[in-house]
N, C-alpha and C positions, 0 to 999 in steps of 0.2 A: 177218965177214959181209960179202960182196960182193954189190952189186946190179948186174945186168947187163940192160941194155935192147937188144933186138934190133930194128930197124927195117928194113924192106924195102919199096921202092916203085919203080915205074918212072915216069919222066917222060914225058909223052905227046909223041911226035914231031911230031904235027899241032898247031898252036897253036889249031884249032878244036875240038879234042876236048872233049866234054861229059860230064860224069860227076856222078853223086851220092856224095858222100865222107862215110863214116860214120866219126867218130874216137872211139876208147875210150882213155881216159887213166887211168892208175893214180895215185891220190892218197892212197894209204894209207901206212902206216909201212914197209911192205917196199920202198918205192923212196926212194932218196937224194935229197937236194935237187939234186945235180948231175945225175942221171938224170931228175929231173922237169923240170929246165930243159931238158934235151936232148928229152923228148917234146914240150915246147912249141915248141922250135926246128924239130923235124922236122915236126910239124902246120902251123907257119908256112911251111915250104918247099914242102909239098904244096898248100897253099891257093894259093900263088904260082903253082906249076907248071900248076894246073887253072884258074886264072883265074876264082874264085868271083865270079859277078856275076848281075844279073837276066837272065833268058832264057839263062843260061850253066850253068856247073857249080854245084851246090849242096852245101852242107856243114851237118853236124850233128855235136854233141859230146856225149858221155856221159862222166861221170867216175864211179870206183867207189873204194870204201874199205870201210867194213863195210856200206854201202848204195849202190846206184846214185844218180846225181844227173843228170837231163837238163839240160844247160846250154843247148842249142839244138837244136830239131828241124830235120830237113833242110829247108832253104830259109827257115828263120825269119829268118836274118840274110842280106840280100841282097847285101851287098858284101863284096869280100876285105879291106877295112879294116875294117869292122864285126866280121868274124869274128876277124881277127888281134887286135883290141882285147879281145874277149871273152876269147881264149886267154891273152894276156898278164894279164889280171886274175884268172886262176884261181890260187887258193892251196891248197896241199897240205891235205887234210882231217886227215890224221894220225891215222886210227883204224885198228884191227886188222882183218884179214880172216881169218875163220874158214873154213878148208876142212874139209868133213866128207866123208870117202870111205866 
């Protein structure tokens, strides 16, 4: 059983680019510890690239497992450092996801 994470993003060329960033992180049993750490690193990289700060880019974070969990609403955390600290502190929930088709 292999877990694969695909991340695609474009870093803004203009350092003045402002955006609202919404992050969705899988914290269920379907993602390996290694890939969970990669999710966190990729989120960190995007927060750096878009310069999350007051009156600049804003970020929000939702994790999901068997249920979703709003960790930070868009703009709730006003600094890049505060958002990165939030992401670093997230632990995997490790509950199952049930997909019904």
